[in-house]
TORTOR-581026 format. One line per 8 residues: number of its first residue (from 1); their letters; for each residue x negated, y, z of N, C-alpha, C, O. Coordinates in steps of 0.2 Angstrom, whole numbers. Example, Ala and Ser with C-alpha at 12.3 -4.5 7.8 and 13.67 -1.06 7.14 Angstrom:
2
1) AS) -66 -28 39 -62 -22 39 -66 -16 39 -71 -17 42; -64 -11 35 -68 -5 36 -64 0 39 -67 6 40
END
This chain:
254
1) XXXXXXXX) 175 -22 -40 174 -28 -37 167 -28 -34 162 -25 -37; 167 -30 -28 161 -31 -24 157 -37 -25 160 -43 -25; 151 -37 -27 147 -43 -29 141 -43 -24 137 -38 -24; 140 -48 -21 133 -49 -17 128 -52 -22 129 -57 -26; 122 -49 -22 117 -51 -26 111 -53 -21 108 -49 -18; 110 -60 -21 105 -62 -17 100 -66 -21 98 -72 -20; 97 -62 -26 92 -65 -30 88 -59 -33 90 -53 -33; 81 -60 -34 77 -55 -37 78 -55 -44 76 -59 -48
9) XXXXXXXX) 82 -50 -47 84 -49 -54 79 -45 -57 77 -40 -54; 78 -46 -64 75 -40 -68 79 -34 -67 85 -34 -67; 75 -28 -67 78 -22 -66 84 -21 -71 89 -18 -69; 83 -23 -78 88 -21 -83 95 -25 -81 100 -23 -82; 94 -32 -79 99 -36 -77 103 -33 -71 109 -33 -71; 99 -31 -66 102 -28 -60 106 -22 -62 112 -21 -59; 104 -18 -66 107 -12 -68 114 -13 -72 119 -10 -71; 114 -19 -76 120 -21 -79 125 -23 -74 131 -21 -75
17) XXXXXXXX) 123 -26 -69 128 -29 -64 131 -23 -60 137 -22 -59; 126 -18 -58 128 -12 -55 133 -7 -58 137 -4 -55; 132 -8 -65 136 -3 -69 143 -6 -69 148 -2 -70; 145 -12 -68 151 -15 -68 154 -16 -61 160 -16 -61; 150 -17 -56 153 -19 -50 149 -15 -44 144 -12 -45; 152 -15 -38 149 -13 -32 144 -18 -29 147 -24 -28; 138 -17 -29 133 -22 -28 131 -21 -20 129 -16 -18; 131 -27 -17 128 -27 -10 122 -32 -11 123 -38 -12
25) XXXXXXXX) 116 -29 -10 110 -34 -10 108 -37 -4 108 -34 2; 107 -43 -4 105 -47 2 99 -51 0 98 -54 -5; 94 -51 5 87 -55 3 89 -62 2 93 -65 5; 85 -64 -3 86 -71 -6 85 -76 0 80 -76 4; 89 -81 1 89 -86 7 92 -84 13 93 -88 17; 94 -77 14 97 -75 20 105 -76 19 108 -74 14; 108 -80 24 115 -80 23 119 -74 23 118 -69 27; 123 -72 17 126 -66 17 130 -64 23 131 -58 24
33) XXXXXXXX) 133 -69 26 137 -67 32 134 -64 38 136 -61 42; 127 -65 37 123 -62 43 121 -55 41 120 -51 46; 122 -53 35 121 -46 33 127 -42 33 127 -36 35; 132 -45 30 139 -42 30 143 -44 35 146 -50 35; 144 -40 41 147 -43 47 154 -40 48 158 -43 51; 156 -34 44 162 -31 45 168 -35 41 167 -37 35; 173 -37 45 178 -41 41 181 -37 35 182 -41 30; 182 -31 35 185 -27 30 180 -28 24 182 -28 18
41) XXXXXXXX) 174 -27 25 169 -27 19 168 -34 16 168 -35 10; 169 -39 21 169 -46 18 175 -48 14 174 -51 9; 181 -45 15 187 -46 11 186 -43 4 190 -45 0; 182 -38 3 181 -35 -3 176 -39 -8 176 -38 -14; 173 -44 -5 168 -48 -9 172 -53 -14 175 -57 -11; 171 -52 -20 174 -57 -25 169 -61 -29 170 -66 -31; 162 -59 -29 157 -63 -32 151 -63 -29 149 -59 -24; 147 -69 -30 140 -70 -27 136 -72 -32 137 -77 -36
49) XXXXXXXX) 130 -68 -33 125 -70 -38 119 -72 -33 116 -68 -30; 117 -78 -33 112 -81 -29 107 -86 -32 108 -88 -38; 102 -88 -28 97 -93 -30 99 -99 -26 104 -100 -22; 95 -105 -27 96 -111 -23 95 -110 -16 96 -115 -12; 92 -105 -14 90 -104 -7 97 -102 -3 97 -102 3; 102 -100 -6 108 -98 -3 113 -104 -3 115 -106 -8; 115 -106 3 119 -112 4 126 -109 3 129 -105 7; 130 -112 -2 137 -111 -3 141 -116 0 142 -122 -3
57) XXXXXXXX) 143 -115 6 147 -121 10 153 -118 13 155 -112 12; 156 -122 18 162 -120 21 161 -113 25 165 -109 25; 155 -113 28 154 -107 32 154 -101 28 157 -95 30; 151 -101 23 150 -95 18 157 -93 16 159 -87 15; 161 -98 13 168 -97 10 173 -95 16 177 -91 14; 172 -97 22 176 -94 27 175 -87 29 179 -83 30; 168 -85 28 166 -78 29 169 -73 24 170 -68 25; 169 -76 18 171 -72 12 177 -75 9 177 -79 4
65) XXXXXXXX) 183 -74 12 189 -78 9 192 -76 2 195 -80 -1; 190 -70 0 192 -68 -7 187 -70 -12 187 -68 -18; 181 -73 -11 176 -75 -15 179 -79 -21 182 -84 -20; 178 -77 -27 181 -81 -33 175 -84 -37 177 -89 -40; 169 -81 -38 164 -83 -42 158 -84 -39 156 -79 -36; 154 -89 -40 147 -90 -37 143 -91 -43 144 -96 -47; 138 -87 -45 134 -88 -51 127 -89 -48 123 -85 -45; 125 -95 -49 118 -98 -47 113 -95 -52 113 -97 -58
73) XXXXXXXX) 108 -91 -50 103 -89 -54 98 -94 -55 92 -93 -52; 100 -100 -57 96 -106 -57 99 -111 -62 105 -111 -63; 95 -116 -63 97 -122 -67 102 -127 -63 107 -129 -66; 100 -128 -57 103 -133 -53 109 -130 -49 110 -124 -49; 112 -134 -45 117 -131 -40 117 -136 -34 122 -137 -31; 111 -138 -32 110 -142 -26 112 -138 -20 114 -141 -14; 112 -131 -20 114 -127 -14 122 -127 -13 124 -124 -8; 126 -129 -18 133 -129 -18 136 -135 -15 135 -141 -18
81) XXXXXXXX) 141 -134 -10 145 -140 -8 151 -140 -13 156 -137 -12; 150 -145 -18 155 -145 -23 162 -147 -21 166 -144 -23; 163 -152 -16 170 -153 -14 173 -147 -11 179 -146 -12; 169 -143 -7 172 -137 -4 174 -132 -9 179 -129 -8; 170 -130 -14 171 -125 -19 177 -128 -23 181 -123 -25; 178 -134 -24 183 -137 -28 190 -136 -24 195 -134 -27; 190 -137 -18 196 -136 -14 198 -129 -13 204 -127 -14; 193 -124 -13 194 -117 -12 196 -114 -19 197 -108 -20
89) XXXXXXXX) 195 -118 -25 196 -115 -32 191 -110 -33 193 -104 -36; 185 -110 -31 179 -105 -33 175 -108 -39 173 -113 -39; 175 -103 -44 171 -105 -50 164 -104 -48 161 -100 -46; 160 -110 -50 153 -110 -49 149 -110 -56 151 -114 -61; 145 -106 -57 141 -105 -64 134 -106 -62 131 -105 -57; 130 -110 -67 123 -110 -67 120 -110 -74 124 -108 -79; 114 -111 -75 111 -110 -81 107 -116 -84 101 -116 -85; 111 -122 -85 108 -128 -88 104 -127 -94 107 -124 -99
97) XXXXXXXX) 99 -130 -95 95 -131 -101 90 -125 -102 86 -126 -107; 91 -120 -99 87 -114 -101 79 -115 -99 75 -112 -102; 77 -119 -95 70 -120 -93 68 -127 -96 62 -129 -94; 72 -131 -99 69 -137 -102 63 -137 -106 58 -140 -104; 62 -132 -110 56 -131 -114 50 -129 -110 45 -131 -111; 52 -124 -106 46 -122 -101 43 -127 -97 37 -128 -96; 48 -131 -94 45 -137 -90 41 -142 -94 36 -145 -92; 44 -143 -100 40 -148 -104 34 -145 -106 29 -149 -106
105) XXXXXXXX) 33 -139 -108 27 -136 -109 22 -137 -103 16 -139 -104; 24 -135 -97 20 -136 -92 18 -143 -90 12 -144 -89; 22 -147 -91 21 -155 -90 16 -157 -95 11 -160 -93; 17 -155 -101 12 -157 -106 5 -154 -105 0 -156 -107; 5 -148 -103 -1 -144 -101 -5 -148 -96 -11 -148 -96; -1 -151 -91 -5 -155 -86 -8 -161 -89 -14 -163 -87; -4 -164 -94 -7 -170 -97 -14 -168 -101 -19 -171 -101; -13 -162 -104 -19 -160 -108 -25 -158 -103 -31 -159 -104
113) XXXXXXXX) -23 -155 -97 -28 -154 -92 -32 -160 -90 -38 -160 -89; -28 -166 -89 -31 -172 -87 -35 -175 -92 -41 -177 -91; -33 -175 -98 -37 -178 -104 -43 -174 -105 -48 -177 -106; -43 -168 -105 -49 -164 -107 -52 -161 -101 -57 -157 -102; -51 -163 -95 -54 -161 -89 -55 -153 -88 -60 -151 -87; -49 -150 -90 -50 -142 -91 -51 -139 -84 -55 -134 -84; -49 -141 -78 -50 -138 -72 -58 -139 -70 -61 -135 -68; -60 -146 -70 -67 -147 -69 -72 -143 -74 -77 -140 -72
121) XXXXXXXX) -70 -143 -80 -74 -139 -85 -74 -132 -84 -79 -129 -86; -69 -129 -81 -69 -122 -80 -74 -121 -74 -78 -116 -75; -74 -125 -69 -79 -124 -64 -86 -125 -67 -91 -122 -65; -87 -130 -71 -93 -132 -75 -96 -125 -78 -102 -124 -78; -92 -122 -82 -94 -116 -85 -95 -110 -81 -100 -106 -81; -90 -109 -76 -90 -103 -71 -96 -103 -67 -99 -98 -65; -99 -109 -65 -105 -110 -61 -111 -110 -65 -117 -110 -62; -110 -110 -71 -116 -109 -75 -120 -116 -76 -126 -116 -78
129) XXXXXXXX) -116 -121 -74 -119 -128 -75 -121 -130 -82 -126 -134 -83; -117 -127 -87 -118 -129 -94 -125 -127 -96 -128 -129 -101; -129 -123 -92 -135 -120 -94 -141 -126 -93 -146 -126 -97; -139 -130 -89 -144 -135 -87 -142 -143 -88 -146 -147 -88; -135 -144 -89 -133 -150 -90 -128 -151 -96 -124 -146 -97; -127 -156 -99 -122 -157 -104 -115 -158 -101 -115 -160 -96; -110 -155 -105 -104 -156 -102 -101 -163 -102 -103 -167 -107; -98 -166 -97 -96 -173 -97 -90 -174 -103 -87 -169 -104
137) XXXXXXXX) -90 -180 -105 -86 -181 -111 -79 -182 -108 -77 -183 -102; -74 -180 -112 -67 -180 -110 -63 -185 -115 -66 -189 -118; -57 -185 -115 -52 -190 -118 -48 -187 -123 -45 -182 -122; -48 -190 -129 -43 -188 -135 -36 -190 -133 -35 -195 -130; -32 -186 -135 -25 -188 -134 -22 -192 -140 -18 -196 -139; -24 -190 -146 -22 -194 -152 -24 -202 -151 -29 -203 -149; -19 -206 -152 -20 -213 -152 -18 -216 -145 -18 -222 -144; -17 -211 -140 -16 -214 -133 -8 -214 -132 -4 -212 -136
145) XXXXXXXX) -6 -217 -126 1 -218 -125 3 -215 -119 0 -215 -113; 8 -211 -119 11 -207 -114 17 -211 -111 22 -213 -115; 17 -213 -104 23 -216 -101 27 -211 -98 25 -207 -94; 34 -211 -99 39 -207 -96 43 -211 -91 47 -215 -94; 43 -209 -85 48 -212 -80 54 -207 -80 55 -203 -76; 59 -209 -85 65 -204 -85 65 -201 -92 60 -198 -95; 70 -202 -96 71 -199 -103 77 -195 -103 82 -197 -107; 77 -189 -100 83 -184 -100 81 -179 -105 77 -180 -109
153) XXXXXXXX) 84 -173 -104 83 -167 -108 75 -165 -108 72 -164 -114; 72 -165 -102 65 -163 -102 61 -169 -105 56 -168 -108; 62 -175 -103 59 -181 -105 58 -181 -113 53 -182 -116; 64 -180 -116 64 -180 -123 59 -174 -126 56 -175 -131; 59 -168 -123 55 -163 -125 48 -164 -124 43 -162 -128; 46 -168 -118 39 -170 -117 37 -175 -122 31 -174 -125; 41 -179 -124 40 -185 -129 38 -181 -136 34 -183 -140; 42 -176 -137 41 -173 -144 35 -169 -144 31 -170 -149
161) XXXXXXXX) 32 -166 -139 26 -163 -138 20 -169 -139 15 -168 -142; 21 -174 -136 16 -180 -136 15 -182 -143 10 -183 -145; 21 -183 -146 20 -186 -153 17 -181 -158 14 -183 -163; 18 -174 -156 14 -169 -160 7 -170 -159 3 -167 -164; 5 -172 -154 -2 -173 -152 -5 -180 -155 -11 -182 -153; -1 -184 -158 -3 -190 -161 -2 -196 -156 -6 -201 -156; 2 -195 -150 2 -200 -145 8 -204 -146 13 -202 -149; 8 -211 -144 14 -215 -144 17 -214 -137 14 -212 -132
169) XXXXXXXX) 23 -215 -137 27 -214 -131 31 -220 -129 35 -223 -133; 30 -222 -122 35 -227 -119 39 -224 -113 36 -219 -111; 44 -227 -112 48 -224 -106 52 -229 -103 54 -234 -106; 54 -228 -97 59 -232 -93 64 -227 -91 63 -222 -89; 71 -229 -92 76 -225 -91 82 -230 -89 82 -236 -90; 87 -227 -86 93 -231 -84 96 -234 -90 100 -240 -90; 96 -231 -96 99 -233 -102 94 -232 -108 90 -227 -108; 94 -235 -113 90 -234 -119 92 -228 -122 98 -226 -123
177) XXXXXXXX) 87 -223 -124 89 -217 -126 87 -215 -133 91 -212 -137; 81 -217 -136 79 -215 -142 75 -220 -146 71 -224 -143; 76 -221 -152 72 -226 -156 65 -224 -158 61 -228 -160; 64 -218 -157 57 -215 -158 52 -217 -153 46 -215 -154; 54 -219 -147 49 -221 -142 51 -228 -140 56 -231 -141; 46 -231 -136 46 -238 -134 50 -239 -127 47 -236 -122; 55 -242 -127 59 -243 -121 56 -249 -117 56 -254 -119; 55 -247 -110 53 -253 -106 58 -254 -100 60 -249 -97
185) XXXXXXXX) 60 -260 -100 66 -262 -96 63 -262 -88 67 -260 -84; 57 -264 -87 54 -264 -81 50 -258 -79 45 -257 -83; 52 -254 -74 48 -248 -72 41 -250 -71 37 -245 -72; 40 -255 -67 33 -257 -65 28 -258 -71 22 -258 -70; 31 -259 -77 26 -260 -83 23 -253 -85 19 -253 -89; 26 -247 -83 25 -241 -86 17 -239 -85 14 -237 -90; 14 -239 -79 7 -237 -78 2 -242 -82 -3 -239 -85; 4 -248 -82 -1 -253 -85 -1 -253 -92 -6 -255 -96
193) XXXXXXXX) 4 -250 -95 5 -250 -103 3 -243 -105 4 -242 -111; 2 -238 -101 1 -231 -103 -5 -228 -101 -8 -230 -96; -8 -224 -105 -14 -220 -103 -13 -214 -98 -17 -213 -94; -7 -211 -99 -5 -206 -95 3 -207 -93 6 -210 -97; 5 -205 -87 12 -206 -85 14 -200 -82 11 -196 -79; 21 -198 -84 24 -192 -82 31 -194 -79 34 -199 -81; 33 -191 -74 39 -192 -71 44 -186 -71 45 -183 -66; 48 -185 -76 52 -180 -77 59 -182 -74 64 -183 -78
201) XXXXXXXX) 60 -183 -68 66 -185 -65 70 -179 -62 67 -173 -61; 76 -179 -61 81 -174 -59 79 -171 -52 78 -165 -51; 79 -175 -47 78 -173 -40 71 -175 -37 68 -180 -39; 68 -170 -34 61 -171 -31 60 -177 -27 55 -181 -27; 65 -179 -22 65 -184 -18 65 -191 -22 61 -195 -21; 69 -191 -27 69 -197 -31 63 -198 -35 60 -203 -36; 60 -192 -37 54 -192 -41 48 -195 -37 44 -199 -39; 48 -193 -30 43 -195 -26 43 -203 -25 38 -206 -25
209) XXXXXXXX) 49 -205 -23 50 -212 -22 48 -216 -28 45 -221 -27; 51 -215 -34 49 -218 -40 42 -218 -41 39 -223 -43; 39 -212 -41 32 -211 -42 28 -215 -37 23 -218 -39; 30 -216 -31 26 -219 -26 26 -227 -28 21 -230 -27; 32 -229 -30 32 -237 -32 28 -238 -38 25 -244 -38; 28 -234 -43 24 -235 -49 17 -233 -49 13 -237 -52; 15 -227 -47 9 -224 -48 4 -225 -42 -2 -227 -43; 7 -224 -36 3 -224 -30 -2 -230 -29 -8 -229 -27
217) XXXXXXXX) 0 -236 -30 -4 -242 -30 -11 -241 -34 -16 -245 -32; -10 -237 -39 -16 -236 -43 -20 -230 -42 -25 -228 -46; -18 -226 -37 -20 -219 -36 -26 -219 -32 -26 -223 -27; -31 -215 -33 -36 -214 -29 -36 -207 -25 -38 -207 -19; -33 -202 -28 -33 -195 -25 -26 -192 -26 -22 -194 -31; -24 -188 -22 -17 -184 -23 -19 -177 -22 -22 -175 -17; -16 -173 -27 -16 -166 -27 -9 -163 -27 -5 -167 -29; -9 -157 -25 -2 -154 -25 -2 -147 -29 -7 -144 -29
225) XXXXXXXX) 4 -146 -32 4 -140 -36 12 -137 -36 16 -141 -36; 13 -131 -35 19 -128 -35 22 -127 -42 19 -123 -46; 28 -130 -43 31 -129 -49 37 -123 -48 42 -125 -45; 35 -117 -50 40 -112 -49 46 -112 -53 51 -109 -51; 46 -115 -59 51 -114 -63 57 -118 -61 63 -116 -63; 57 -124 -57 63 -128 -56 66 -126 -49 71 -129 -48; 63 -122 -45 66 -120 -39 65 -125 -33 68 -124 -28; 62 -131 -34 62 -136 -29 56 -136 -25 56 -140 -20
233) XXXXXXXX) 51 -132 -26 45 -132 -22 40 -137 -24 38 -137 -30; 37 -140 -19 31 -144 -20 32 -151 -23 37 -154 -21; 28 -152 -28 28 -159 -31 21 -162 -31 16 -158 -31; 21 -168 -31 14 -172 -31 12 -173 -37 16 -176 -42; 5 -172 -39 2 -174 -45 -3 -179 -43 -8 -178 -40; -2 -186 -46 -6 -191 -44 -11 -192 -49 -10 -192 -55; -18 -193 -47 -23 -194 -52 -26 -200 -51 -30 -201 -46; -24 -206 -54 -26 -212 -53 -34 -213 -54 -37 -210 -57
241) XXXXXXXX) -36 -219 -50 -43 -221 -51 -45 -222 -58 -41 -226 -61; -50 -220 -61 -51 -221 -68 -53 -228 -70 -53 -230 -76; -54 -232 -64 -56 -239 -65 -49 -243 -67 -49 -249 -69; -44 -240 -65 -37 -243 -66 -35 -242 -74 -39 -238 -77; -30 -245 -76 -28 -245 -83 -25 -238 -84 -25 -236 -90; -23 -234 -79 -20 -228 -80 -25 -222 -80 -28 -222 -74; -26 -218 -84 -31 -212 -84 -28 -206 -81 -32 -202 -78; -22 -205 -80 -19 -199 -77 -12 -199 -76 -8 -203 -80
249) XXXXXX) -9 -195 -72 -2 -195 -71 0 -188 -68 -4 -185 -65; 6 -186 -70 9 -180 -67 16 -181 -66 20 -185 -69; 19 -177 -61 26 -177 -59 29 -170 -60 26 -165 -58; 35 -170 -62 38 -163 -62 46 -165 -62 48 -170 -65; 50 -160 -59 57 -161 -59 60 -157 -64 58 -152 -67; 66 -160 -67 69 -157 -72 74 -152 -69 78 -148 -73
END
């Protein structure tokens, strides 16, 4: 069976695929039909292993009429036209849940950075400022409250980490999720009742919209950071004015 691999795989995993199938490698993000142009070779393709950069739509399925399986080397399947693959009876696979803990770790790492001023403190030490000036005071996490806009798989893992640091947790969600955290029916109450706010929502556009409504009115500066693990690219991290009731906020997609 011929399989298109349009993802950067670890060598051992690629070797396992090559041992079982004839592999045609296509650069990630390049439409496979632009690389494989011969009709005969296209008809031999039964599988596609790709990332979110490869659009699986009618044009791709028309080009590879014998395609049976699409394996997304990713948690999501935003690149897949679900109605089209359902009509063509193409099986689509993804990897849900494998990055939940990793994203929660990074999210809480950002909370820790904000509380303890880790980035400014790195500069403080690297420049040798510590030799002439005392280090600025930072904030304890214990006894503070973390607000979560969204309580899905990643939200629950972030809440677990927050409680391990002695924090209380509030959240706004479409439905009540857990008795161990405080449920807020009104989204707008989240920043005023929390020391730190996080937005673990599913889609980046939804995250930005919700974050803008809740956090932006209290924000003084905006920074950006690339979250590599979720495949969605750029997310905004809002650092509110310390004169406001919110001391910090971070956003990431699940």
